Steps between C-alpha positions, in 0.01 A plus 500: 500500500177434313485596136248766416244394241330801350155498345445695175324786679786535749755502215310771315441708813864482606629573149268801468602645838867433422478657154327809643793543739286429804707200612872524568650159422824572685349676802145369541449694824556821303234422238291800402174311540579444868558873543163570334320252724658647814400856413221651701230681304470752783741668739361315802392136456313511832238746378156381405567627147757229429367302205713191568521349845865515617481132602391411148783706349756324723359158411506582129856630528616187683333270246635684196844521656511126567378423148751734335790357703403144409432586138832677448676179610302287252674479159166428326370838620820705481544394139134500398449643152341842472 
């Protein structure tokens, strides 16, 4: 397994999201930020009124989910100072 080397911006971003309660260290898939990203701004995503393309929302959700899962396994990020 490769070690995860975090840059200062990643450390700060992760620590801020964690401290705001948006990342669940023990259950990354249940992180609040992932729930926010997956929410639809409208009842029906297929309408022309949808502000965010559903494909874009799915891609963003997948990317954030992968990052959160990897980050929660990295001691440098899990234990980053607030």
